[in-house]
KEROKE-15497 format. One record per residue (C-alpha): residue number from 1; residue in one letter; chain; x, y, z. Coordinates in steps of 0.1 Angstrom, whole numbers, plus 5000, padded with zeros to 4 digits. Each point is the difference from the previous one (the first is absolute). Layout:
<torzas>
{num = NUM, residu = a, chaine = A, px = X, py = Y, pz = Z}
...
</torzas>
This chain:
<torzas>
{num = 1, residu = t, chaine = A, px = 3460, py = 8916, pz = 1688}
{num = 2, residu = t, chaine = A, px = 5006, py = 5002, pz = 5037}
{num = 3, residu = n, chaine = A, px = 4989, py = 4973, pz = 5024}
{num = 4, residu = i, chaine = A, px = 4990, py = 5011, pz = 5036}
{num = 5, residu = m, chaine = A, px = 4994, py = 4979, pz = 5031}
{num = 6, residu = a, chaine = A, px = 4983, py = 5019, pz = 5029}
{num = 7, residu = v, chaine = A, px = 4991, py = 4993, pz = 5036}
{num = 8, residu = n, chaine = A, px = 4972, py = 5020, pz = 5015}
{num = 9, residu = t, chaine = A, px = 4993, py = 5005, pz = 5037}
{num = 10, residu = g, chaine = A, px = 4962, py = 4998, pz = 4999}
{num = 11, residu = k, chaine = A, px = 4982, py = 5013, pz = 4970}
{num = 12, residu = n, chaine = A, px = 4966, py = 5000, pz = 5017}
{num = 13, residu = h, chaine = A, px = 5010, py = 5028, pz = 5024}
{num = 14, residu = k, chaine = A, px = 4996, py = 5037, pz = 4992}
{num = 15, residu = i, chaine = A, px = 5038, py = 5005, pz = 5003}
{num = 16, residu = n, chaine = A, px = 5025, py = 4973, pz = 4990}
{num = 17, residu = g, chaine = A, px = 5036, py = 4995, pz = 4989}
{num = 18, residu = e, chaine = A, px = 5015, py = 4981, pz = 4971}
{num = 19, residu = l, chaine = A, px = 5035, py = 4989, pz = 4991}
{num = 20, residu = k, chaine = A, px = 5008, py = 4995, pz = 4963}
{num = 21, residu = l, chaine = A, px = 5030, py = 4982, pz = 4985}
{num = 22, residu = f, chaine = A, px = 5006, py = 5006, pz = 4963}
{num = 23, residu = a, chaine = A, px = 5015, py = 4973, pz = 4979}
{num = 24, residu = v, chaine = A, px = 5026, py = 5015, pz = 4977}
{num = 25, residu = k, chaine = A, px = 5027, py = 4987, pz = 4976}
{num = 26, residu = d, chaine = A, px = 5031, py = 5009, pz = 5022}
{num = 27, residu = i, chaine = A, px = 4999, py = 4991, pz = 5037}
{num = 28, residu = e, chaine = A, px = 5021, py = 5031, pz = 5008}
{num = 29, residu = e, chaine = A, px = 4970, py = 5022, pz = 4989}
{num = 30, residu = l, chaine = A, px = 4974, py = 4981, pz = 5021}
{num = 31, residu = p, chaine = A, px = 4974, py = 5027, pz = 5010}
{num = 32, residu = l, chaine = A, px = 4980, py = 4997, pz = 5032}
{num = 33, residu = e, chaine = A, px = 4970, py = 5022, pz = 5008}
{num = 34, residu = i, chaine = A, px = 4982, py = 5006, pz = 5033}
{num = 35, residu = d, chaine = A, px = 4965, py = 5017, pz = 4998}
{num = 36, residu = a, chaine = A, px = 4973, py = 5011, pz = 5024}
{num = 37, residu = y, chaine = A, px = 4965, py = 4999, pz = 4986}
{num = 38, residu = y, chaine = A, px = 4967, py = 5016, pz = 5009}
{num = 39, residu = n, chaine = A, px = 4970, py = 4979, pz = 4988}
{num = 40, residu = f, chaine = A, px = 4973, py = 5024, pz = 4988}
{num = 41, residu = s, chaine = A, px = 4975, py = 4974, pz = 4990}
{num = 42, residu = l, chaine = A, px = 4993, py = 4966, pz = 5016}
{num = 43, residu = h, chaine = A, px = 4972, py = 4988, pz = 4977}
{num = 44, residu = e, chaine = A, px = 4991, py = 4964, pz = 4994}
{num = 45, residu = m, chaine = A, px = 5011, py = 5001, pz = 4963}
{num = 46, residu = y, chaine = A, px = 5029, py = 5025, pz = 5001}
{num = 47, residu = r, chaine = A, px = 5025, py = 5020, pz = 5021}
{num = 48, residu = v, chaine = A, px = 5017, py = 5033, pz = 4993}
{num = 49, residu = s, chaine = A, px = 5032, py = 5010, pz = 5018}
{num = 50, residu = l, chaine = A, px = 5024, py = 5029, pz = 5000}
{num = 51, residu = g, chaine = A, px = 5035, py = 4997, pz = 5015}
{num = 52, residu = a, chaine = A, px = 5034, py = 5016, pz = 5005}
{num = 53, residu = g, chaine = A, px = 5033, py = 4981, pz = 4999}
{num = 54, residu = f, chaine = A, px = 5037, py = 4998, pz = 4996}
{num = 55, residu = k, chaine = A, px = 5019, py = 4980, pz = 4974}
{num = 56, residu = v, chaine = A, px = 5037, py = 4993, pz = 4999}
{num = 57, residu = e, chaine = A, px = 5024, py = 4974, pz = 4984}
{num = 58, residu = v, chaine = A, px = 5009, py = 4977, pz = 5029}
{num = 59, residu = f, chaine = A, px = 5037, py = 4993, pz = 4993}
{num = 60, residu = t, chaine = A, px = 5011, py = 5033, pz = 4986}
{num = 61, residu = g, chaine = A, px = 4978, py = 5025, pz = 5018}
{num = 62, residu = e, chaine = A, px = 4995, py = 5018, pz = 4966}
{num = 63, residu = n, chaine = A, px = 4969, py = 5012, pz = 4982}
{num = 64, residu = a, chaine = A, px = 4982, py = 5009, pz = 5032}
{num = 65, residu = a, chaine = A, px = 4965, py = 5013, pz = 4993}
{num = 66, residu = f, chaine = A, px = 4968, py = 5012, pz = 5017}
{num = 67, residu = t, chaine = A, px = 4969, py = 4982, pz = 4986}
{num = 68, residu = i, chaine = A, px = 4963, py = 5008, pz = 5001}
{num = 69, residu = p, chaine = A, px = 4982, py = 4968, pz = 4990}
{num = 70, residu = l, chaine = A, px = 4963, py = 5000, pz = 4991}
{num = 71, residu = k, chaine = A, px = 4985, py = 4965, pz = 5001}
{num = 72, residu = l, chaine = A, px = 4968, py = 4984, pz = 4987}
{num = 73, residu = e, chaine = A, px = 4992, py = 4965, pz = 5011}
{num = 74, residu = i, chaine = A, px = 4970, py = 4981, pz = 4984}
{num = 75, residu = f, chaine = A, px = 4985, py = 4969, pz = 5015}
{num = 76, residu = p, chaine = A, px = 4984, py = 4983, pz = 4969}
{num = 77, residu = f, chaine = A, px = 4991, py = 4967, pz = 5016}
{num = 78, residu = h, chaine = A, px = 4972, py = 5001, pz = 5026}
{num = 79, residu = q, chaine = A, px = 5009, py = 4966, pz = 5015}
{num = 80, residu = f, chaine = A, px = 5038, py = 5006, pz = 5000}
{num = 81, residu = k, chaine = A, px = 5006, py = 5033, pz = 5019}
{num = 82, residu = n, chaine = A, px = 5037, py = 4990, pz = 5005}
{num = 83, residu = v, chaine = A, px = 5006, py = 5005, pz = 4962}
{num = 84, residu = s, chaine = A, px = 5001, py = 5035, pz = 4985}
{num = 85, residu = f, chaine = A, px = 5013, py = 5020, pz = 4970}
{num = 86, residu = l, chaine = A, px = 5022, py = 5029, pz = 5008}
{num = 87, residu = y, chaine = A, px = 5009, py = 5032, pz = 4981}
{num = 88, residu = e, chaine = A, px = 5025, py = 5025, pz = 5014}
{num = 89, residu = i, chaine = A, px = 5013, py = 5033, pz = 4986}
{num = 90, residu = a, chaine = A, px = 5028, py = 5019, pz = 5019}
{num = 91, residu = p, chaine = A, px = 5021, py = 5030, pz = 4993}
{num = 92, residu = e, chaine = A, px = 5036, py = 4994, pz = 5011}
{num = 93, residu = i, chaine = A, px = 5018, py = 5032, pz = 5009}
{num = 94, residu = y, chaine = A, px = 5038, py = 4994, pz = 5001}
{num = 95, residu = f, chaine = A, px = 5022, py = 5017, pz = 5026}
{num = 96, residu = n, chaine = A, px = 5034, py = 4999, pz = 4983}
{num = 97, residu = k, chaine = A, px = 4990, py = 5008, pz = 4964}
{num = 98, residu = d, chaine = A, px = 4976, py = 5025, pz = 4984}
{num = 99, residu = q, chaine = A, px = 4975, py = 4973, pz = 4990}
{num = 100, residu = v, chaine = A, px = 4964, py = 4990, pz = 5006}
{num = 101, residu = s, chaine = A, px = 4988, py = 4967, pz = 4987}
{num = 102, residu = l, chaine = A, px = 4965, py = 4986, pz = 4998}
{num = 103, residu = r, chaine = A, px = 4998, py = 4963, pz = 5009}
{num = 104, residu = n, chaine = A, px = 4970, py = 4978, pz = 4995}
{num = 105, residu = l, chaine = A, px = 4994, py = 4964, pz = 5007}
{num = 106, residu = f, chaine = A, px = 4973, py = 4974, pz = 4995}
{num = 107, residu = g, chaine = A, px = 4998, py = 4969, pz = 5021}
{num = 108, residu = l, chaine = A, px = 4982, py = 4971, pz = 5015}
{num = 109, residu = r, chaine = A, px = 4998, py = 5000, pz = 5038}
{num = 110, residu = y, chaine = A, px = 4993, py = 4971, pz = 5023}
{num = 111, residu = t, chaine = A, px = 4994, py = 5007, pz = 5037}
{num = 112, residu = f, chaine = A, px = 5010, py = 4972, pz = 5023}
{num = 113, residu = l, chaine = A, px = 4983, py = 5014, pz = 5031}
{num = 114, residu = k, chaine = A, px = 4967, py = 5017, pz = 5005}
</torzas>
């Protein structure tokens, strides 16, 4: 499994950015991803977003990839809008090798600011 920590610029806007840091076994392979998202749906119970991004290993500069993340965020608790469940699927198209990977992630998101 891969653990990810992300910081988002303002998920309640139509367009927003996100920076993801992937926790991996070897620090030399530490991937960092920057994405720009367009929020299609800003409903009370869910949000759908599509993005484009760039991912690279921070210390080596290797495994650079173009990413296309599709995100579904569900707000299951009516009183706690700061808590949501997140599902993301993203093709990763690598520049230096003839490879396309499909990444997916599940997560729990807590929003500190409104």
